[in-house]
Structure formats: structure tokens, C-alpha cells
mmCIF file of the N, C-alpha and C atoms, coordinates in Angstrom:
data_MODEL
# 
_entry.id   MODEL 
# 
loop_
_atom_site.group_PDB 
_atom_site.id 
_atom_site.type_symbol 
_atom_site.label_atom_id 
_atom_site.label_alt_id 
_atom_site.label_comp_id 
_atom_site.label_asym_id 
_atom_site.label_entity_id 
_atom_site.label_seq_id 
_atom_site.pdbx_PDB_ins_code 
_atom_site.Cartn_x 
_atom_site.Cartn_y 
_atom_site.Cartn_z 
_atom_site.occupancy 
_atom_site.B_iso_or_equiv 
_atom_site.pdbx_formal_charge 
_atom_site.auth_seq_id 
_atom_site.auth_comp_id 
_atom_site.auth_asym_id 
_atom_site.auth_atom_id 
_atom_site.pdbx_PDB_model_num 
ATOM 1   N N  . MET A 1 1  ? -11.374 152.140 359.807 1.00 0.00 ? 1  MET A N  1 
ATOM 2   C CA . MET A 1 1  ? -12.629 151.601 360.405 1.00 0.00 ? 1  MET A CA 1 
ATOM 3   C C  . MET A 1 1  ? -12.870 152.420 361.556 1.00 0.00 ? 1  MET A C  1 
ATOM 4   N N  . ASP A 1 2  ? -14.305 152.742 361.722 1.00 0.00 ? 2  ASP A N  1 
ATOM 5   C CA . ASP A 1 2  ? -14.780 153.471 362.476 1.00 0.00 ? 2  ASP A CA 1 
ATOM 6   C C  . ASP A 1 2  ? -15.252 152.877 363.719 1.00 0.00 ? 2  ASP A C  1 
ATOM 7   N N  . ILE A 1 3  ? -15.403 153.374 364.708 1.00 0.00 ? 3  ILE A N  1 
ATOM 8   C CA . ILE A 1 3  ? -15.329 152.836 366.119 1.00 0.00 ? 3  ILE A CA 1 
ATOM 9   C C  . ILE A 1 3  ? -17.116 151.762 365.993 1.00 0.00 ? 3  ILE A C  1 
ATOM 10  N N  . ASN A 1 4  ? -18.153 152.482 365.180 1.00 0.00 ? 4  ASN A N  1 
ATOM 11  C CA . ASN A 1 4  ? -19.101 151.891 364.947 1.00 0.00 ? 4  ASN A CA 1 
ATOM 12  C C  . ASN A 1 4  ? -18.922 150.411 364.225 1.00 0.00 ? 4  ASN A C  1 
ATOM 13  N N  . GLU A 1 5  ? -18.050 150.188 363.435 1.00 0.00 ? 5  GLU A N  1 
ATOM 14  C CA . GLU A 1 5  ? -17.548 149.251 362.876 1.00 0.00 ? 5  GLU A CA 1 
ATOM 15  C C  . GLU A 1 5  ? -17.074 148.131 363.354 1.00 0.00 ? 5  GLU A C  1 
ATOM 16  N N  . VAL A 1 6  ? -15.930 148.832 364.105 1.00 0.00 ? 6  VAL A N  1 
ATOM 17  C CA . VAL A 1 6  ? -15.753 147.810 365.152 1.00 0.00 ? 6  VAL A CA 1 
ATOM 18  C C  . VAL A 1 6  ? -16.413 147.235 366.231 1.00 0.00 ? 6  VAL A C  1 
ATOM 19  N N  . CYS A 1 7  ? -17.427 148.235 366.927 1.00 0.00 ? 7  CYS A N  1 
ATOM 20  C CA . CYS A 1 7  ? -18.301 147.385 367.656 1.00 0.00 ? 7  CYS A CA 1 
ATOM 21  C C  . CYS A 1 7  ? -19.226 146.356 367.255 1.00 0.00 ? 7  CYS A C  1 
ATOM 22  N N  . LYS A 1 8  ? -19.558 146.844 365.762 1.00 0.00 ? 8  LYS A N  1 
ATOM 23  C CA . LYS A 1 8  ? -20.554 145.995 365.318 1.00 0.00 ? 8  LYS A CA 1 
ATOM 24  C C  . LYS A 1 8  ? -19.891 144.483 364.944 1.00 0.00 ? 8  LYS A C  1 
ATOM 25  N N  . LEU A 1 9  ? -18.725 144.462 364.594 1.00 0.00 ? 9  LEU A N  1 
ATOM 26  C CA . LEU A 1 9  ? -17.760 143.223 364.552 1.00 0.00 ? 9  LEU A CA 1 
ATOM 27  C C  . LEU A 1 9  ? -17.936 142.410 365.836 1.00 0.00 ? 9  LEU A C  1 
ATOM 28  N N  . MET A 1 10 ? -17.415 143.117 366.713 1.00 0.00 ? 10 MET A N  1 
ATOM 29  C CA . MET A 1 10 ? -17.033 142.676 368.615 1.00 0.00 ? 10 MET A CA 1 
ATOM 30  C C  . MET A 1 10 ? -18.750 141.953 368.651 1.00 0.00 ? 10 MET A C  1 
ATOM 31  N N  . GLN A 1 11 ? -19.777 142.936 368.508 1.00 0.00 ? 11 GLN A N  1 
ATOM 32  C CA . GLN A 1 11 ? -20.934 141.919 368.717 1.00 0.00 ? 11 GLN A CA 1 
ATOM 33  C C  . GLN A 1 11 ? -21.138 140.833 367.883 1.00 0.00 ? 11 GLN A C  1 
ATOM 34  N N  . GLU A 1 12 ? -20.894 140.784 366.613 1.00 0.00 ? 12 GLU A N  1 
ATOM 35  C CA . GLU A 1 12 ? -21.002 139.684 365.747 1.00 0.00 ? 12 GLU A CA 1 
ATOM 36  C C  . GLU A 1 12 ? -19.886 138.246 366.202 1.00 0.00 ? 12 GLU A C  1 
ATOM 37  N N  . GLY A 1 13 ? -18.578 138.928 366.843 1.00 0.00 ? 13 GLY A N  1 
ATOM 38  C CA . GLY A 1 13 ? -18.090 137.637 367.005 1.00 0.00 ? 13 GLY A CA 1 
ATOM 39  C C  . GLY A 1 13 ? -18.112 137.346 368.550 1.00 0.00 ? 13 GLY A C  1 
ATOM 40  N N  . PHE A 1 14 ? -18.712 137.949 369.465 1.00 0.00 ? 14 PHE A N  1 
ATOM 41  C CA . PHE A 1 14 ? -19.487 137.457 370.825 1.00 0.00 ? 14 PHE A CA 1 
ATOM 42  C C  . PHE A 1 14 ? -20.613 136.794 370.444 1.00 0.00 ? 14 PHE A C  1 
ATOM 43  N N  . ALA A 1 15 ? -21.607 136.819 369.503 1.00 0.00 ? 15 ALA A N  1 
ATOM 44  C CA . ALA A 1 15 ? -22.617 136.387 369.182 1.00 0.00 ? 15 ALA A CA 1 
ATOM 45  C C  . ALA A 1 15 ? -22.483 134.879 368.547 1.00 0.00 ? 15 ALA A C  1 
ATOM 46  N N  . ARG A 1 16 ? -21.115 134.602 367.901 1.00 0.00 ? 16 ARG A N  1 
ATOM 47  C CA . ARG A 1 16 ? -21.135 133.429 367.539 1.00 0.00 ? 16 ARG A CA 1 
ATOM 48  C C  . ARG A 1 16 ? -20.023 133.020 368.677 1.00 0.00 ? 16 ARG A C  1 
ATOM 49  N N  . LEU A 1 17 ? -19.469 133.172 369.427 1.00 0.00 ? 17 LEU A N  1 
ATOM 50  C CA . LEU A 1 17 ? -18.712 132.575 370.685 1.00 0.00 ? 17 LEU A CA 1 
ATOM 51  C C  . LEU A 1 17 ? -19.852 132.155 371.436 1.00 0.00 ? 17 LEU A C  1 
ATOM 52  N N  . GLU A 1 18 ? -20.845 132.673 371.622 1.00 0.00 ? 18 GLU A N  1 
ATOM 53  C CA . GLU A 1 18 ? -22.141 132.291 372.397 1.00 0.00 ? 18 GLU A CA 1 
ATOM 54  C C  . GLU A 1 18 ? -22.625 131.234 371.941 1.00 0.00 ? 18 GLU A C  1 
ATOM 55  N N  . ASN A 1 19 ? -22.909 131.365 370.550 1.00 0.00 ? 19 ASN A N  1 
ATOM 56  C CA . ASN A 1 19 ? -23.536 130.033 369.954 1.00 0.00 ? 19 ASN A CA 1 
ATOM 57  C C  . ASN A 1 19 ? -22.791 128.697 370.080 1.00 0.00 ? 19 ASN A C  1 
ATOM 58  N N  . GLY A 1 20 ? -21.562 129.301 369.688 1.00 0.00 ? 20 GLY A N  1 
ATOM 59  C CA . GLY A 1 20 ? -20.561 127.760 370.076 1.00 0.00 ? 20 GLY A CA 1 
ATOM 60  C C  . GLY A 1 20 ? -20.704 127.389 371.440 1.00 0.00 ? 20 GLY A C  1 
ATOM 61  N N  . GLN A 1 21 ? -20.669 128.137 372.356 1.00 0.00 ? 21 GLN A N  1 
ATOM 62  C CA . GLN A 1 21 ? -20.671 127.685 373.772 1.00 0.00 ? 21 GLN A CA 1 
ATOM 63  C C  . GLN A 1 21 ? -22.310 126.910 373.939 1.00 0.00 ? 21 GLN A C  1 
ATOM 64  N N  . ASN A 1 22 ? -23.216 127.868 373.475 1.00 0.00 ? 22 ASN A N  1 
ATOM 65  C CA . ASN A 1 22 ? -24.511 126.797 373.623 1.00 0.00 ? 22 ASN A CA 1 
ATOM 66  C C  . ASN A 1 22 ? -24.466 125.537 372.575 1.00 0.00 ? 22 ASN A C  1 
ATOM 67  N N  . GLU A 1 23 ? -23.952 125.261 371.744 1.00 0.00 ? 23 GLU A N  1 
ATOM 68  C CA . GLU A 1 23 ? -23.879 124.327 371.359 1.00 0.00 ? 23 GLU A CA 1 
ATOM 69  C C  . GLU A 1 23 ? -22.661 123.206 371.744 1.00 0.00 ? 23 GLU A C  1 
ATOM 70  N N  . MET A 1 24 ? -21.928 123.686 372.176 1.00 0.00 ? 24 MET A N  1 
ATOM 71  C CA . MET A 1 24 ? -20.875 122.575 373.096 1.00 0.00 ? 24 MET A CA 1 
ATOM 72  C C  . MET A 1 24 ? -21.922 122.330 374.159 1.00 0.00 ? 24 MET A C  1 
ATOM 73  N N  . MET A 1 25 ? -22.444 123.146 375.440 1.00 0.00 ? 25 MET A N  1 
ATOM 74  C CA . MET A 1 25 ? -23.654 122.702 376.311 1.00 0.00 ? 25 MET A CA 1 
ATOM 75  C C  . MET A 1 25 ? -24.378 121.749 375.760 1.00 0.00 ? 25 MET A C  1 
ATOM 76  N N  . ASN A 1 26 ? -24.957 121.803 374.742 1.00 0.00 ? 26 ASN A N  1 
ATOM 77  C CA . ASN A 1 26 ? -26.105 121.137 374.410 1.00 0.00 ? 26 ASN A CA 1 
ATOM 78  C C  . ASN A 1 26 ? -25.375 119.355 373.829 1.00 0.00 ? 26 ASN A C  1 
ATOM 79  N N  . SER A 1 27 ? -24.082 119.540 373.229 1.00 0.00 ? 27 SER A N  1 
ATOM 80  C CA . SER A 1 27 ? -23.262 118.226 373.111 1.00 0.00 ? 27 SER A CA 1 
ATOM 81  C C  . SER A 1 27 ? -23.267 117.765 374.746 1.00 0.00 ? 27 SER A C  1 
ATOM 82  N N  . ILE A 1 28 ? -22.658 118.219 375.459 1.00 0.00 ? 28 ILE A N  1 
ATOM 83  C CA . ILE A 1 28 ? -22.357 117.888 376.688 1.00 0.00 ? 28 ILE A CA 1 
ATOM 84  C C  . ILE A 1 28 ? -23.824 117.125 377.597 1.00 0.00 ? 28 ILE A C  1 
ATOM 85  N N  . CYS A 1 29 ? -24.847 118.157 377.464 1.00 0.00 ? 29 CYS A N  1 
ATOM 86  C CA . CYS A 1 29 ? -25.982 117.310 377.895 1.00 0.00 ? 29 CYS A CA 1 
ATOM 87  C C  . CYS A 1 29 ? -26.687 115.973 377.428 1.00 0.00 ? 29 CYS A C  1 
ATOM 88  N N  . GLY A 1 30 ? -26.485 116.011 376.215 1.00 0.00 ? 30 GLY A N  1 
ATOM 89  C CA . GLY A 1 30 ? -26.790 115.029 375.300 1.00 0.00 ? 30 GLY A CA 1 
ATOM 90  C C  . GLY A 1 30 ? -25.879 113.813 375.634 1.00 0.00 ? 30 GLY A C  1 
ATOM 91  N N  . ILE A 1 31 ? -24.355 114.115 375.948 1.00 0.00 ? 31 ILE A N  1 
ATOM 92  C CA . ILE A 1 31 ? -23.597 112.926 376.419 1.00 0.00 ? 31 ILE A CA 1 
ATOM 93  C C  . ILE A 1 31 ? -24.064 112.565 377.842 1.00 0.00 ? 31 ILE A C  1 
ATOM 94  N N  . ASN A 1 32 ? -24.496 113.542 378.597 1.00 0.00 ? 32 ASN A N  1 
ATOM 95  C CA . ASN A 1 32 ? -24.735 113.114 380.207 1.00 0.00 ? 32 ASN A CA 1 
ATOM 96  C C  . ASN A 1 32 ? -26.194 112.675 379.813 1.00 0.00 ? 32 ASN A C  1 
ATOM 97  N N  . GLY A 1 33 ? -26.844 112.908 378.963 1.00 0.00 ? 33 GLY A N  1 
ATOM 98  C CA . GLY A 1 33 ? -28.240 111.658 379.069 1.00 0.00 ? 33 GLY A CA 1 
ATOM 99  C C  . GLY A 1 33 ? -27.888 110.561 378.500 1.00 0.00 ? 33 GLY A C  1 
ATOM 100 N N  . THR A 1 34 ? -27.019 110.419 377.818 1.00 0.00 ? 34 THR A N  1 
ATOM 101 C CA . THR A 1 34 ? -26.384 108.931 377.263 1.00 0.00 ? 34 THR A CA 1 
ATOM 102 C C  . THR A 1 34 ? -25.913 108.018 378.339 1.00 0.00 ? 34 THR A C  1 
ATOM 103 N N  . ILE A 1 35 ? -24.924 108.915 379.047 1.00 0.00 ? 35 ILE A N  1 
ATOM 104 C CA . ILE A 1 35 ? -24.439 108.017 380.313 1.00 0.00 ? 35 ILE A CA 1 
ATOM 105 C C  . ILE A 1 35 ? -25.707 107.358 381.181 1.00 0.00 ? 35 ILE A C  1 
ATOM 106 N N  . THR A 1 36 ? -26.183 108.972 381.558 1.00 0.00 ? 36 THR A N  1 
ATOM 107 C CA . THR A 1 36 ? -27.495 108.200 382.361 1.00 0.00 ? 36 THR A CA 1 
ATOM 108 C C  . THR A 1 36 ? -28.176 107.252 381.980 1.00 0.00 ? 36 THR A C  1 
ATOM 109 N N  . LYS A 1 37 ? -28.662 106.840 380.688 1.00 0.00 ? 37 LYS A N  1 
ATOM 110 C CA . LYS A 1 37 ? -29.323 105.742 379.775 1.00 0.00 ? 37 LYS A CA 1 
ATOM 111 C C  . LYS A 1 37 ? -28.287 104.371 380.202 1.00 0.00 ? 37 LYS A C  1 
ATOM 112 N N  . ILE A 1 38 ? -27.166 104.640 379.400 1.00 0.00 ? 38 ILE A N  1 
ATOM 113 C CA . ILE A 1 38 ? -26.155 103.484 379.983 1.00 0.00 ? 38 ILE A CA 1 
ATOM 114 C C  . ILE A 1 38 ? -26.325 102.750 381.259 1.00 0.00 ? 38 ILE A C  1 
ATOM 115 N N  . GLU A 1 39 ? -26.002 103.779 382.351 1.00 0.00 ? 39 GLU A N  1 
ATOM 116 C CA . GLU A 1 39 ? -26.387 103.389 384.005 1.00 0.00 ? 39 GLU A CA 1 
ATOM 117 C C  . GLU A 1 39 ? -27.413 102.765 384.119 1.00 0.00 ? 39 GLU A C  1 
ATOM 118 N N  . ASN A 1 40 ? -28.860 103.172 383.843 1.00 0.00 ? 40 ASN A N  1 
ATOM 119 C CA . ASN A 1 40 ? -29.752 102.676 383.961 1.00 0.00 ? 40 ASN A CA 1 
ATOM 120 C C  . ASN A 1 40 ? -29.857 101.298 383.203 1.00 0.00 ? 40 ASN A C  1 
ATOM 121 N N  . HIS A 1 41 ? -29.726 101.108 382.459 1.00 0.00 ? 41 HIS A N  1 
ATOM 122 C CA . HIS A 1 41 ? -29.281 99.963  381.640 1.00 0.00 ? 41 HIS A CA 1 
ATOM 123 C C  . HIS A 1 41 ? -28.527 98.923  382.526 1.00 0.00 ? 41 HIS A C  1 
ATOM 124 N N  . LEU A 1 42 ? -27.558 99.245  382.931 1.00 0.00 ? 42 LEU A N  1 
ATOM 125 C CA . LEU A 1 42 ? -26.753 98.421  383.807 1.00 0.00 ? 42 LEU A CA 1 
ATOM 126 C C  . LEU A 1 42 ? -27.489 98.313  385.091 1.00 0.00 ? 42 LEU A C  1 
ATOM 127 N N  . THR A 1 43 ? -28.089 99.170  385.627 1.00 0.00 ? 43 THR A N  1 
ATOM 128 C CA . THR A 1 43 ? -28.497 98.708  387.081 1.00 0.00 ? 43 THR A CA 1 
ATOM 129 C C  . THR A 1 43 ? -29.840 97.458  386.896 1.00 0.00 ? 43 THR A C  1 
ATOM 130 N N  . ASN A 1 44 ? -30.415 97.783  385.619 1.00 0.00 ? 44 ASN A N  1 
ATOM 131 C CA . ASN A 1 44 ? -31.552 96.753  385.478 1.00 0.00 ? 44 ASN A CA 1 
ATOM 132 C C  . ASN A 1 44 ? -30.823 95.390  384.891 1.00 0.00 ? 44 ASN A C  1 
ATOM 133 N N  . ILE A 1 45 ? -29.560 95.378  384.270 1.00 0.00 ? 45 ILE A N  1 
ATOM 134 C CA . ILE A 1 45 ? -28.706 93.968  384.039 1.00 0.00 ? 45 ILE A CA 1 
ATOM 135 C C  . ILE A 1 45 ? -28.370 93.479  385.641 1.00 0.00 ? 45 ILE A C  1 
ATOM 136 N N  . GLU A 1 46 ? -28.067 94.449  386.493 1.00 0.00 ? 46 GLU A N  1 
ATOM 137 C CA . GLU A 1 46 ? -27.419 93.790  387.823 1.00 0.00 ? 46 GLU A CA 1 
ATOM 138 C C  . GLU A 1 46 ? -28.615 93.198  388.240 1.00 0.00 ? 46 GLU A C  1 
ATOM 139 N N  . ASN A 1 47 ? -29.845 93.972  388.375 1.00 0.00 ? 47 ASN A N  1 
ATOM 140 C CA . ASN A 1 47 ? -30.921 93.285  389.060 1.00 0.00 ? 47 ASN A CA 1 
ATOM 141 C C  . ASN A 1 47 ? -31.315 91.732  388.274 1.00 0.00 ? 47 ASN A C  1 
ATOM 142 N N  . ARG A 1 48 ? -31.184 92.011  387.334 1.00 0.00 ? 48 ARG A N  1 
ATOM 143 C CA . ARG A 1 48 ? -31.701 90.275  387.094 1.00 0.00 ? 48 ARG A CA 1 
ATOM 144 C C  . ARG A 1 48 ? -30.731 89.626  387.171 1.00 0.00 ? 48 ARG A C  1 
ATOM 145 N N  . ILE A 1 49 ? -29.282 90.149  387.306 1.00 0.00 ? 49 ILE A N  1 
ATOM 146 C CA . ILE A 1 49 ? -28.566 89.003  387.744 1.00 0.00 ? 49 ILE A CA 1 
ATOM 147 C C  . ILE A 1 49 ? -28.576 88.495  389.000 1.00 0.00 ? 49 ILE A C  1 
ATOM 148 N N  . THR A 1 50 ? -29.019 89.564  389.632 1.00 0.00 ? 50 THR A N  1 
ATOM 149 C CA . THR A 1 50 ? -29.335 89.255  391.284 1.00 0.00 ? 50 THR A CA 1 
ATOM 150 C C  . THR A 1 50 ? -30.601 88.438  391.259 1.00 0.00 ? 50 THR A C  1 
ATOM 151 N N  . LYS A 1 51 ? -31.508 88.480  390.727 1.00 0.00 ? 51 LYS A N  1 
ATOM 152 C CA . LYS A 1 51 ? -32.810 87.493  390.724 1.00 0.00 ? 51 LYS A CA 1 
ATOM 153 C C  . LYS A 1 51 ? -32.323 86.103  390.152 1.00 0.00 ? 51 LYS A C  1 
ATOM 154 N N  . ILE A 1 52 ? -31.376 85.974  389.067 1.00 0.00 ? 52 ILE A N  1 
ATOM 155 C CA . ILE A 1 52 ? -30.856 84.785  388.689 1.00 0.00 ? 52 ILE A CA 1 
ATOM 156 C C  . ILE A 1 52 ? -30.148 83.925  389.780 1.00 0.00 ? 52 ILE A C  1 
ATOM 157 N N  . ASP A 1 53 ? -29.511 84.810  390.462 1.00 0.00 ? 53 ASP A N  1 
ATOM 158 C CA . ASP A 1 53 ? -28.431 84.573  391.564 1.00 0.00 ? 53 ASP A CA 1 
ATOM 159 C C  . ASP A 1 53 ? -29.274 83.585  392.488 1.00 0.00 ? 53 ASP A C  1 
ATOM 160 N N  . ASN A 1 54 ? -30.040 84.754  393.072 1.00 0.00 ? 54 ASN A N  1 
ATOM 161 C CA . ASN A 1 54 ? -31.514 84.261  393.843 1.00 0.00 ? 54 ASN A CA 1 
ATOM 162 C C  . ASN A 1 54 ? -32.235 82.762  393.594 1.00 0.00 ? 54 ASN A C  1 
ATOM 163 N N  . LYS A 1 55 ? -32.452 82.597  392.226 1.00 0.00 ? 55 LYS A N  1 
ATOM 164 C CA . LYS A 1 55 ? -33.083 81.416  392.128 1.00 0.00 ? 55 LYS A CA 1 
ATOM 165 C C  . LYS A 1 55 ? -32.331 80.270  391.920 1.00 0.00 ? 55 LYS A C  1 
ATOM 166 N N  . VAL A 1 56 ? -30.922 80.545  391.662 1.00 0.00 ? 56 VAL A N  1 
ATOM 167 C CA . VAL A 1 56 ? -29.997 79.738  391.853 1.00 0.00 ? 56 VAL A CA 1 
ATOM 168 C C  . VAL A 1 56 ? -29.674 79.027  393.125 1.00 0.00 ? 56 VAL A C  1 
ATOM 169 N N  . ASP A 1 57 ? -29.690 80.256  393.775 1.00 0.00 ? 57 ASP A N  1 
ATOM 170 C CA . ASP A 1 57 ? -29.701 79.614  395.338 1.00 0.00 ? 57 ASP A CA 1 
ATOM 171 C C  . ASP A 1 57 ? -30.797 78.943  395.842 1.00 0.00 ? 57 ASP A C  1 
ATOM 172 N N  . GLU A 1 58 ? -31.897 79.256  395.371 1.00 0.00 ? 58 GLU A N  1 
ATOM 173 C CA . GLU A 1 58 ? -33.421 78.283  395.960 1.00 0.00 ? 58 GLU A CA 1 
ATOM 174 C C  . GLU A 1 58 ? -33.378 76.940  395.200 1.00 0.00 ? 58 GLU A C  1 
ATOM 175 N N  . ILE A 1 59 ? -32.368 76.755  394.169 1.00 0.00 ? 59 ILE A N  1 
ATOM 176 C CA . ILE A 1 59 ? -32.343 75.499  393.532 1.00 0.00 ? 59 ILE A CA 1 
ATOM 177 C C  . ILE A 1 59 ? -31.264 74.542  394.220 1.00 0.00 ? 59 ILE A C  1 
ATOM 178 N N  . ASN A 1 60 ? -30.527 75.479  394.819 1.00 0.00 ? 60 ASN A N  1 
ATOM 179 C CA . ASN A 1 60 ? -29.064 74.277  395.552 1.00 0.00 ? 60 ASN A CA 1 
ATOM 180 C C  . ASN A 1 60 ? -29.862 74.022  396.650 1.00 0.00 ? 60 ASN A C  1 
ATOM 181 N N  . LYS A 1 61 ? -30.564 75.009  397.329 1.00 0.00 ? 61 LYS A N  1 
ATOM 182 C CA . LYS A 1 61 ? -31.201 74.583  398.487 1.00 0.00 ? 61 LYS A CA 1 
ATOM 183 C C  . LYS A 1 61 ? -32.101 73.398  398.341 1.00 0.00 ? 61 LYS A C  1 
ATOM 184 N N  . LYS A 1 62 ? -33.064 73.111  397.599 1.00 0.00 ? 62 LYS A N  1 
ATOM 185 C CA . LYS A 1 62 ? -33.923 72.379  397.323 1.00 0.00 ? 62 LYS A CA 1 
ATOM 186 C C  . LYS A 1 62 ? -32.981 71.132  396.747 1.00 0.00 ? 62 LYS A C  1 
ATOM 187 N N  . ILE A 1 63 ? -31.915 71.347  396.040 1.00 0.00 ? 63 ILE A N  1 
ATOM 188 C CA . ILE A 1 63 ? -30.812 69.767  395.874 1.00 0.00 ? 63 ILE A CA 1 
ATOM 189 C C  . ILE A 1 63 ? -30.123 69.388  397.214 1.00 0.00 ? 63 ILE A C  1 
ATOM 190 N N  . ASP A 1 64 ? -29.550 70.187  398.124 1.00 0.00 ? 64 ASP A N  1 
ATOM 191 C CA . ASP A 1 64 ? -29.315 69.790  399.157 1.00 0.00 ? 64 ASP A CA 1 
ATOM 192 C C  . ASP A 1 64 ? -30.047 69.324  399.756 1.00 0.00 ? 64 ASP A C  1 
ATOM 193 N N  . LEU A 1 65 ? -31.650 69.547  399.632 1.00 0.00 ? 65 LEU A N  1 
ATOM 194 C CA . LEU A 1 65 ? -32.543 68.662  400.736 1.00 0.00 ? 65 LEU A CA 1 
ATOM 195 C C  . LEU A 1 65 ? -32.740 67.377  400.320 1.00 0.00 ? 65 LEU A C  1 
ATOM 196 N N  . ILE A 1 66 ? -32.569 67.079  398.918 1.00 0.00 ? 66 ILE A N  1 
ATOM 197 C CA . ILE A 1 66 ? -33.101 65.539  398.401 1.00 0.00 ? 66 ILE A CA 1 
ATOM 198 C C  . ILE A 1 66 ? -31.868 64.751  398.747 1.00 0.00 ? 66 ILE A C  1 
# 
């Protein structure tokens, strides 16, 4: 095998490695995006729970006045 063939094989190998790295990065970015969406949903749920707690407090204060 001459040096040109070796160089060509090495270039192909490096190209495959780079493609693999890009695929991994895309997967990681996708996972991070999903985690962010989950965090946003949890924040929305927490906000709703807080609103419910506030309403319950209002009702309890009205009951105490009776």
C-alpha cells in the first residue's frame, strides 16, 4: 500500500469520526432541548399549584371571618 492510499484511508476514517461526533452532538442537543421543555412544564405546574394555594388561602380567610 503506498502513501497515497494510506492518506486516503486516514482521511476517510477521520471523516467518519467527524460524522459520528456530529451525530453525538445533535443527540446531546436534542436531549438538552427535551430537558428544557420538561423544566418549563414543571415551572408551569409549580405556578399553577401556587395559584391554587393562594385561592385556598383566600377561601380559608373567608371561612375564618364567618
